[in-house]
C-alpha positions as a printed Julia matrix, in Angstrom:
665×3 Matrix{Float64}:
  43.67   -4.33   38.14
  40.37   -5.55   39.63
  40.34   -2.64   42.1
  40.95   -0.16   39.26
  37.97   -1.5    37.32
  35.81   -1.3    40.41
  36.8     2.31   41.01
  35.96    3.17   37.28
  32.57    1.54   37.54
  31.85    3.25   40.85
  32.82    6.59   39.33
  30.56    6.04   36.3
  27.63    5.08   38.54
  28.19    8.07   40.78
  28.28   10.45   37.74
  25.03    8.98   36.46
  23.35    9.16   39.82
  24.41   12.71   40.44
  22.66   14.17   37.44
  25.7    15.6    35.67
  26.8    12.61   33.62
  28.97   13.25   30.62
  30.75   10.86   28.22
  32.21   10.82   24.74
  32.95    7.71   22.68
  35.0     8.38   19.51
  34.61    4.75   18.57
  33.74    1.98   21.04
  36.85   -0.11   21.25
  37.26    0.63   25.0
  33.62    1.18   25.73
  31.91   -1.05   28.25
  28.38   -0.97   26.71
  25.62   -3.34   27.69
  24.89   -5.37   24.48
  21.82   -7.44   23.71
  20.72   -9.65   20.79
  23.11   -9.63   17.83
  24.69   -6.27   18.71
  28.51   -6.3    18.99
  31.61   -4.15   19.01
  33.89   -4.88   16.1
  37.76   -5.04   16.43
  37.86   -1.67   14.64
  35.63    0.02   17.36
  32.35    0.09   15.46
  29.15   -0.53   17.3
  27.34   -3.0    14.95
  23.67   -3.28   16.03
  22.68   -5.77   13.31
  24.39   -8.18   10.88
  23.37  -10.4     8.05
  20.96  -12.4    10.19
  17.25  -12.0     9.4
  14.49  -11.26   11.97
  16.92  -10.4    14.82
  17.22   -7.43   17.12
  20.32   -5.58   18.31
  20.44   -3.29   21.29
  23.3    -1.37   23.05
  22.82    0.67   26.25
  25.11    2.75   28.4
  26.38    0.3    30.97
  24.83    1.97   34.09
  21.34    3.25   34.77
  21.22    7.07   34.59
  19.23    9.38   36.89
  17.17   11.68   34.7
  15.2    13.39   37.42
  15.54   13.89   41.13
  12.15   12.24   42.05
   9.36   10.42   40.33
   7.33   13.59   40.09
  10.18   15.97   39.35
  10.95   17.58   35.95
  13.43   15.7    33.79
  16.93   17.13   33.46
  18.03   18.89   30.22
  20.31   16.84   28.13
  22.26   16.94   24.87
  23.53   14.07   22.78
  25.02   13.54   19.34
  26.0    10.41   17.52
  27.2     9.31   14.11
  25.53    6.23   12.58
  25.33    4.49    9.1
  22.72    2.12    7.69
  24.34   -0.14    5.12
  22.29   -2.41    2.9
  23.69   -5.83    2.11
  22.9    -5.18   -1.5
  22.84   -1.57   -2.83
  19.54   -2.32   -4.7
  17.77   -3.35   -1.55
  16.4    -1.26    1.33
  17.73   -1.02    4.9
  16.13   -1.11    8.27
  16.34    1.78   10.6
  17.47    2.37   14.14
  16.42    4.32   17.26
  18.05    6.33   19.96
  15.97    5.46   23.0
  15.37    6.39   26.67
  13.88    3.26   28.28
  13.31    1.66   31.72
  16.62    0.08   32.95
  17.48   -2.72   30.59
  14.83   -1.93   27.95
  11.37   -3.38   27.76
  11.14   -7.22   28.18
   9.79   -9.19   25.26
  10.78   -6.71   22.65
  10.6    -8.09   19.1
  12.67   -7.44   15.98
  11.27   -5.88   12.78
   8.99   -3.94   12.73
   9.3    -3.1    16.4
  13.04   -1.98   16.34
  13.74   -4.17   19.42
  11.79   -1.65   21.49
   8.28   -3.04   21.73
   6.16   -6.06   20.7
   2.61   -6.38   19.29
   1.01   -6.09   22.77
   3.2    -3.42   24.41
   3.36   -1.0    21.49
   1.43    2.2    22.39
   1.05    1.52   26.15
   1.53    4.49   28.35
   3.21    2.18   30.9
   6.22    1.61   28.62
   8.09    4.82   29.84
   9.91    5.04   26.52
  10.97    8.17   24.57
  12.79    7.48   21.33
  14.03    9.12   18.12
  13.62    6.8    15.16
  15.5     6.95   11.84
  13.13    4.82    9.82
  13.81    3.63    6.24
  10.65    1.63    5.72
   7.05    2.81    5.48
   4.87    0.78    7.72
   1.15    1.62    7.38
   0.47   -0.16   10.69
   2.29    2.73   12.41
   1.02    5.46   10.09
   4.54    6.11    8.8
   4.69    9.24    6.53
   7.07    7.66    4.11
  10.13    5.27    3.84
  12.77    7.86    4.79
  11.81    9.79    7.93
  12.86   10.91   11.36
  10.3    10.74   14.14
   9.85   11.26   17.85
   8.17    8.29   19.52
   6.42    8.38   22.89
   5.66    4.82   24.23
   4.97    3.43   20.75
   6.02    3.48   17.12
   3.21    5.87   15.97
   5.43    8.92   15.96
   4.15   11.96   17.87
   6.04   14.08   15.27
   7.74   13.05   12.13
   9.24   14.58    8.93
  11.09   13.28    5.96
  14.81   13.15    6.45
  16.43   16.47    5.59
  18.44   19.41    6.98
  18.1    23.11    6.87
  20.35   25.54    5.0
  18.78   28.91    5.79
  15.05   28.31    5.34
  15.45   25.69    2.66
  15.23   21.94    3.48
  17.66   19.63    1.71
  16.43   16.06    1.69
  18.88   13.07    1.85
  18.65    9.28    2.14
  19.01    7.69    5.58
  19.72    4.25    4.11
  22.48    5.29    1.63
  25.18    3.57    3.61
  26.99    6.85    4.32
  27.59    8.32    7.75
  24.85   10.5     9.25
  25.11   12.7    12.33
  22.19   13.16   14.72
  21.72   15.8    17.45
  19.04   15.29   20.16
  18.59   18.16   22.66
  16.05   18.45   25.41
  15.43   21.68   27.37
  14.13   20.75   30.8
  12.83   24.26   31.53
  11.18   24.99   28.17
   9.96   21.35   27.95
  11.01   21.04   24.34
  12.92   18.39   22.3
  14.86   19.32   19.17
  16.14   16.74   16.73
  18.68   17.72   13.99
  20.0    15.33   11.3
  22.49   15.83    8.41
  25.08   13.92    6.4
  28.28   13.71    8.47
  30.18   15.91    5.96
  27.68   18.81    6.28
  28.17   19.68    9.96
  25.35   20.8    12.32
  22.61   22.84   10.65
  21.51   26.06   12.46
  17.83   24.93   12.61
  16.54   21.58   13.84
  14.39   19.34   11.69
  11.98   18.56   14.45
  10.94   20.8    17.42
   8.59   19.04   19.75
   7.18   20.94   22.72
   6.5    18.12   25.22
   7.33   17.38   28.91
   9.1    14.06   28.84
   9.03   14.01   32.62
   5.57   12.44   32.24
   6.86    9.63   30.09
  10.23    8.47   31.63
  11.2     6.92   34.89
  13.44    8.52   37.46
  16.2     6.07   36.54
  16.64    5.09   32.86
  18.72    3.26   30.36
  20.13    5.09   27.37
  21.17    3.61   24.07
  20.42    2.41   20.53
  18.18   -0.33   19.17
  17.65   -1.85   15.69
  16.33   -4.97   14.07
  16.36   -6.85   10.76
  13.39   -8.22    8.81
  13.01  -10.48    5.79
  15.96   -8.59    4.16
  19.14   -7.77    5.97
  21.21   -4.73    6.43
  23.83   -3.59    8.88
  23.4    -0.59   11.25
  26.45    0.96   12.7
  27.12    3.59   15.3
  30.62    5.16   14.88
  30.63    7.53   17.87
  28.48    8.89   20.68
  28.63   11.85   22.97
  26.2    12.74   25.77
  25.86   15.28   28.57
  23.21   15.99   31.18
  22.45   19.68   32.0
  24.84   20.9    29.29
  25.97   20.62   25.66
  27.47   17.37   24.59
  31.08   17.45   23.35
  31.46   17.32   19.59
  32.8    14.05   18.18
  36.33   14.08   16.65
  36.04   12.99   12.93
  39.75   11.95   12.94
  39.12    9.46   15.78
  36.06    7.82   14.5
  36.42    4.28   13.07
  35.98    3.68    9.32
  33.06    1.84    7.83
  33.91   -1.53    6.25
  34.15   -1.54    2.38
  30.73   -2.18    0.84
  30.89   -5.09   -1.63
  31.54   -8.85   -1.84
  34.05  -10.23    0.65
  37.41  -11.28   -0.59
  37.85  -14.98   -0.86
  40.44  -16.5     1.43
  43.71  -17.54   -0.14
  43.06  -21.09    1.15
  39.91  -21.42   -1.03
  41.45  -19.64   -4.06
  44.85  -21.52   -4.13
  43.77  -25.0    -4.03
  41.74  -27.72   -2.43
  43.06  -31.15   -1.5
  41.83  -34.17   -3.38
  39.75  -35.14   -0.4
  37.77  -31.96   -0.99
  36.66  -33.28   -4.39
  35.21  -36.34   -2.68
  33.47  -34.05   -0.17
  32.1   -31.94   -2.99
  30.7   -35.02   -4.74
  29.02  -36.12   -1.47
  27.57  -32.57   -1.08
  26.32  -32.38   -4.64
  24.63  -35.72   -4.26
  23.0   -34.65   -1.1
  21.81  -31.42   -2.8
  20.56  -33.39   -5.73
  18.58  -35.68   -3.54
  17.19  -32.67   -1.6
  16.16  -30.91   -4.92
  14.45  -34.1    -6.22
  12.63  -34.62   -2.97
  11.62  -30.93   -2.81
  10.29  -31.13   -6.41
   8.39  -34.3    -5.53
   6.51  -32.55   -2.69
   6.42  -29.01   -4.31
   3.16  -27.43   -5.6
   1.95  -28.97   -8.79
   3.06  -27.36  -12.02
   1.54  -28.87  -15.17
   3.3   -28.84  -18.61
   0.77  -26.4   -20.1
   1.76  -23.79  -17.52
   5.39  -23.72  -18.4
   4.82  -21.05  -21.06
   3.3   -18.82  -18.44
   6.3   -18.99  -16.1
   7.05  -15.27  -15.92
   3.38  -14.61  -14.93
   3.12  -17.37  -12.39
   3.8   -16.56   -8.63
   4.8   -19.14   -6.15
   2.22  -19.85   -3.49
   4.85  -19.48   -0.71
   5.73  -16.06   -2.02
   2.1   -14.86   -1.77
   1.56  -16.63    1.59
   4.47  -14.65    3.02
   3.51  -11.45    1.38
  -0.02  -11.6     2.92
   1.17  -12.88    6.3
  -0.55  -16.2     5.73
  -3.64  -14.58    4.22
  -4.27  -13.05    7.6
  -7.66  -11.47    8.33
  -5.7    -8.34    9.2
  -4.6    -8.15    5.58
  -8.1    -8.63    4.23
  -9.16   -5.68    1.97
 -12.57   -6.93    1.08
 -14.72   -9.93    0.2
 -17.41  -10.62   -2.32
 -19.32  -13.43   -4.15
 -16.18  -14.26   -6.22
 -13.48  -14.21   -3.71
 -11.52  -12.45   -1.04
  -8.86   -9.72   -1.6
  -5.76   -9.42    0.58
  -3.07   -6.71    0.77
   0.5    -7.95    0.63
   4.08   -6.87    0.35
   6.37   -9.02   -2.01
   9.48  -10.28   -0.28
  12.76   -8.52   -0.94
  10.98   -5.41   -2.31
   8.77   -2.49   -1.24
   6.14   -3.27   -3.86
   2.65   -3.61   -2.53
   0.18   -6.0    -4.1
  -3.47   -6.99   -3.88
  -4.14  -10.73   -4.06
  -7.59  -12.01   -5.0
  -8.24  -15.54   -3.81
 -10.99  -17.47   -5.79
 -12.04  -21.03   -6.23
 -12.37  -22.68   -9.72
 -14.27  -25.79  -10.31
 -12.93  -27.68  -13.33
  -9.36  -28.38  -14.43
 -10.13  -27.68  -18.05
 -11.88  -24.42  -17.18
  -8.91  -23.44  -15.02
  -6.61  -23.86  -17.95
  -8.65  -21.67  -20.3
  -9.19  -19.1   -17.49
  -5.41  -18.89  -16.82
  -4.68  -18.5   -20.5
  -6.92  -15.52  -20.6
  -5.58  -14.07  -17.36
  -2.01  -14.22  -18.71
  -3.15  -12.55  -21.95
  -4.73   -9.8   -20.05
  -1.56   -9.31  -18.03
  -0.3    -7.63  -21.26
  -2.96   -4.89  -21.02
  -1.44   -1.47  -20.51
  -3.6     1.61  -19.79
  -3.25    4.29  -17.12
  -6.83    3.62  -16.06
  -6.48   -0.14  -15.65
  -5.17   -1.82  -12.47
  -2.17   -3.8   -13.72
  -2.71   -7.51  -13.47
   0.75   -8.84  -12.53
   0.02  -12.58  -12.74
  -1.55  -15.59  -11.06
  -0.84  -18.55   -8.77
  -2.54  -21.89   -8.78
  -2.68  -24.32   -5.91
  -5.07  -27.29   -6.17
  -8.44  -25.73   -6.97
  -7.53  -22.34   -5.53
  -6.66  -19.53   -7.94
  -4.9   -16.3    -6.93
  -4.87  -13.15   -9.07
  -2.13  -10.67   -8.28
  -2.67   -6.93   -8.9
  -0.87   -3.78   -8.1
  -2.12   -2.38   -4.76
  -4.34    0.7    -5.01
  -3.88    2.64   -1.71
  -7.14    4.69   -1.84
  -9.42    1.56   -2.21
 -12.54    1.25   -4.32
 -14.77    4.03   -5.52
 -17.95    2.71   -3.86
 -16.74    3.52   -0.31
 -16.7     7.2    -1.33
 -20.27    7.14   -2.7
 -22.53    5.02   -0.53
 -23.49    4.43    3.13
 -22.71    7.87    4.47
 -18.94    7.94    3.59
 -16.55    9.68    5.93
 -14.98   11.29    2.82
 -16.81   11.85   -0.43
 -15.54   12.91   -3.82
 -16.35   16.29   -5.44
 -17.9    16.5    -8.85
 -14.69   17.38  -10.67
 -12.92   14.25   -9.33
 -16.05   12.11  -10.07
 -16.16   13.39  -13.62
 -12.46   12.66  -14.12
 -12.96    9.16  -12.79
 -15.91    8.66  -15.24
 -13.84    9.87  -18.21
 -10.88    7.67  -17.13
 -13.05    4.61  -16.86
 -14.59    5.33  -20.21
 -11.13    5.65  -21.77
 -10.05    2.41  -20.31
 -13.18    0.55  -21.48
 -12.67    1.97  -25.0
  -9.1     0.52  -24.87
 -10.5    -2.91  -23.84
 -13.12   -2.94  -26.55
 -11.27   -1.43  -29.48
  -7.74   -0.47  -28.59
  -6.04   -3.85  -28.0
  -5.23   -6.86  -30.19
  -8.3    -8.68  -28.85
 -11.66   -7.53  -27.63
 -11.85   -7.7   -23.81
 -15.33   -7.8   -22.23
 -14.91   -7.02  -18.54
 -18.47   -8.29  -17.5
 -18.44   -6.57  -14.1
 -18.08   -2.81  -14.47
 -19.34   -1.22  -11.22
 -18.22    1.29   -8.61
 -16.8    -1.44   -6.31
 -14.46   -2.62   -9.11
 -13.14    0.92   -9.85
 -10.12    1.48   -7.71
  -8.42    4.83   -6.87
  -4.65    5.03   -7.13
  -2.48    7.32   -4.92
  -3.36   10.35   -7.11
  -7.11    9.65   -7.11
  -7.26    8.36  -10.67
  -9.89    5.78  -11.37
  -8.67    2.4   -12.59
 -10.74   -0.54  -13.71
  -9.79   -3.58  -11.62
 -10.92   -7.17  -11.0
 -10.45   -9.02  -14.3
 -11.42  -12.25  -12.7
 -14.64  -12.33  -14.84
 -13.3   -10.81  -18.04
 -13.44  -12.63  -21.35
 -11.56  -12.27  -24.64
 -12.47  -12.79  -28.28
 -10.97  -11.72  -31.57
 -12.12   -8.63  -33.4
 -14.71   -9.49  -36.03
 -15.89  -12.71  -34.32
 -18.82  -13.43  -32.13
 -18.47  -13.99  -28.37
 -19.09  -17.45  -27.02
 -21.93  -18.38  -24.65
 -20.77  -18.6   -21.06
 -22.13  -18.9   -17.59
 -23.92  -15.72  -16.59
 -21.79  -13.9   -14.05
 -21.85  -10.35  -12.77
 -23.85   -8.28  -10.37
 -27.69   -7.67  -10.25
 -28.45   -4.19  -11.45
 -25.55   -4.18  -13.94
 -26.51   -7.18  -16.19
 -27.82   -6.34  -19.65
 -31.09   -8.12  -20.48
 -29.7    -9.8   -23.71
 -26.76  -11.15  -21.61
 -29.18  -12.69  -19.15
 -31.19  -14.1   -22.0
 -28.45  -15.49  -24.24
 -25.44  -15.88  -21.88
 -23.27  -13.94  -24.39
 -21.32  -11.08  -22.95
 -20.54   -8.43  -25.43
 -19.12   -4.93  -25.5
 -22.68   -3.63  -25.52
 -23.42   -5.46  -22.26
 -20.31   -3.7   -20.79
 -21.91   -0.42  -22.0
 -25.11   -1.34  -20.23
 -23.16   -1.8   -16.95
 -21.3     1.4   -17.67
 -24.67    3.18  -17.81
 -25.53    1.93  -14.34
 -22.1     3.0   -13.24
 -22.72    6.57  -14.59
 -25.86    6.92  -12.69
 -24.52    5.53   -9.36
 -21.54    7.96   -9.54
 -23.66   10.98  -10.32
 -26.6    10.13   -7.94
 -24.63    8.46   -5.09
 -27.12    5.56   -5.13
 -26.79    1.95   -5.97
 -28.48    0.58   -9.17
 -31.09   -1.28   -7.06
 -32.16   -0.21   -3.59
 -34.86   -1.54   -1.29
 -37.73    0.83   -0.59
 -39.62   -1.58    1.57
 -39.74   -5.37    2.12
 -40.2    -7.19   -1.19
 -40.08   -3.84   -3.06
 -36.96   -2.54   -4.9
 -36.33    0.72   -6.62
 -34.34    0.7    -9.86
 -32.05    3.67  -10.14
 -32.58    4.11  -13.85
 -36.35    4.26  -13.23
 -35.82    6.81  -10.51
 -33.64    9.09  -12.75
 -36.12    8.66  -15.59
 -38.95    9.91  -13.33
 -37.04   13.16  -12.65
 -36.22   13.52  -16.31
 -39.88   13.06  -17.31
 -40.83   15.96  -15.06
 -38.05   18.14  -16.59
 -36.03   18.11  -13.45
 -33.29   15.65  -14.1
 -30.71   17.65  -12.08
 -32.71   16.76   -8.98
 -31.27   13.27   -9.27
 -27.74   14.59   -8.5
 -26.07   13.25   -5.28
 -27.18   15.65   -2.48
 -23.73   15.34   -0.93
 -22.36   17.44   -3.8
 -24.44   20.44   -2.78
 -24.33   22.99   -5.56
 -20.67   22.41   -6.3
 -20.88   20.85   -9.86
 -20.95   21.75  -13.48
 -24.6    21.63  -14.76
 -23.65   20.7   -18.36
 -21.43   17.86  -17.19
 -24.05   16.45  -14.75
 -26.73   16.75  -17.51
 -24.55   14.79  -19.9
 -23.7    12.05  -17.41
 -27.3    11.49  -16.27
 -28.78   11.38  -19.8
 -25.89    9.26  -21.06
 -26.6     6.88  -18.21
 -30.19    6.58  -19.45
 -29.03    5.99  -23.05
 -26.59    3.24  -22.06
 -29.48    1.54  -20.17
 -31.64    1.03  -23.21
 -33.19   -2.46  -23.48
 -32.46   -2.87  -27.22
 -28.86   -3.58  -27.9
 -29.04   -1.95  -31.37
 -29.86    1.49  -29.92
 -27.22    1.74  -27.13
 -24.24    3.94  -27.87
 -20.9     2.2   -28.34
 -18.08    3.0   -25.96
 -16.42    5.01  -28.74
 -19.57    7.2   -28.87
 -19.62    7.43  -25.11
 -16.07    8.77  -25.01
 -16.88   11.37  -27.62
 -20.02   12.51  -25.72
 -18.09   12.87  -22.48
 -15.24   14.75  -24.24
 -17.81   17.08  -25.79
 -16.65   16.44  -29.34
 -20.16   15.16  -30.34
 -23.41   16.52  -28.93
 -25.53   14.15  -26.95
 -28.9    13.26  -28.72
 -31.97   14.9   -27.2
 -34.38   12.85  -25.16
 -38.09   13.38  -25.88
 -41.43   11.94  -24.86
 -42.74    9.96  -27.89
 -44.36    6.57  -28.27
 -42.81    3.89  -25.93
 -40.56    1.6   -28.04
 -38.79   -1.62  -27.71
 -35.62    0.39  -27.2
 -36.99    1.91  -23.98
 -35.77    1.77  -20.41
 -36.67   -0.72  -17.76
 -39.32    1.33  -15.99
 -42.62    0.61  -14.23
 -45.98    1.62  -15.7
 -47.24    4.77  -13.9
 -49.43    7.69  -14.73
 -47.77    9.94  -17.29
 -45.2     7.33  -18.4
 -47.19    5.47  -21.02
 -46.11    7.9   -23.82
 -42.34    7.7   -22.91
 -39.72    6.78  -25.53
 -36.22    7.87  -26.3
 -35.81    9.44  -29.69
 -32.69    8.05  -31.22
 -32.8     9.53  -34.65
 -29.78   11.64  -33.89
 -27.71    8.69  -32.66
 -24.37    8.64  -34.4
 -23.97    5.52  -36.58
 -27.62    4.24  -35.9
 -29.84    4.27  -38.97
 -33.48    3.31  -39.21
 -34.42    4.75  -35.82
 -37.37    6.63  -37.26
 -39.21    3.4   -38.04
 -39.6     2.39  -34.38
 -43.02    0.81  -33.84
 -45.5     1.59  -31.03
 -45.66   -0.79  -28.12
 -46.29   -0.84  -24.43
 -44.15   -1.96  -21.54
 -45.23   -4.6   -19.1
 -45.4    -4.14  -15.37
 -42.03   -4.49  -13.64
 -39.96   -4.22  -16.76
């Protein structure tokens, strides 16, 4: 018997070395694969790469090294392979992890890690040309670190997990692509074919019941001779992450310099039934009396563990119990942001740092703002308002999902906006800028959301920090107001309370600075600065020289006073804009920037002006009034004033008295 096994192994090695290797496994019960990690062959003949163990890898290779080219500098042989696999989630509502078919150095790369590296690479080896790895990945998770196109794609990988070519999973019928789910738990068949003469790799995938499509999903012209060694290992790899799923291979056929034999469906092993395991008869029928004693001991131990865990858990005060559904656990956010890693940092400002995260057991991405709060009583009032604002619902607001409190640290949790903040598309020579149509839609969306905050909800919400850096763009490019960390609520028909002055220089209304009372009108003042920065591509205050700053509203006013207000438009727009819309936005920015709170438009008026349902009042040079703009005295400006007699809802404007403006106002 030992001699027979030795003869078989020698024959396998000789076939691999000769360059004409061929094998077919309709199930793996008798296969002598080289297994690594948690990979195993089940009694039914299934190759199970992963199981219900988290953060583990599973790899299975053909048992002998295979000669893929005659010499190190020779061309790789042609080959053809097909296999049937299935990715089965532990719970149908959860996602699965993918698998790869890989050509690697003998035995695979050392130090390979589980998710997200598929058991192929690690954080230092990924992307190295010295890896000598060519792989086809079936990926069911979108990882932005590797520029994945979506969470259901097939890719060809060369020495790293940033695919050289990738497409969403699908198969051709004629010229039409039919998409399907890789992680459905149903069998999938894959064909990988490489033409050594034409230097091209084709990858075809389809549900097992469909058969082989006539056209491959991926056609990749590339000479893999440059990427693989003379002698290689051939096999499958997979890994589990924070959630578990099981990856199976049911059958595998391979041939060098020819077409692989088709697998026989009648001989392939069956997948296990999906669902809860049947309880053993021993546990169902009965348990001896001694088991009751054991159960009491176990329950006592669990009770002691729970009490001890509660004793040392994060502090949860009685007043927070009513906010339970809105409160995140610190551990949950810590894991989601990878320990608030610098790699997850989206931005930082005067009021905190913002991190990107992925909630455990879901594909939902979040943004977590980490801030510090001084007093316990102030924290209590602040959280009460945060939870209230969590009920806000408008398509142009970033959803505030909840909060987390740990000692004096406060974490606000938002939906993640993939396109980031608006300011990075406006200032500092952006790589990509926004056209006028998209800017105008963002302006109207922000105005609509601000109207909802001021008038459309059960309470008045004053945001207190409207600016381009707090306007986020969702996946469709819609503008959404974010960062409610400074917002304040008060009931309709009541006066706002005096608070500490918070916000950003250049957006603060003068009466807010003077009284400390943030109102809807102070939000409108900030919105005016926002209108001008979006239209002009400039910040509200910019340095001209040391100790000398230029106010944007003053600069726009100077162009208007010369009858050339369109000269203030962002030069990056060129001539591609609508004159009437630009004219309205610039003039409305000046109107919202009036010093006198009585003469600014309300957000309701602003929305109607932007929609064109009400004409914007004309601006004219009259006597400078107390309702004027913050501008510097200069020749020709002494007779400036805004005529507000046409302002909707404002009476008594014709009685404005003459005055002058002091230097620097």
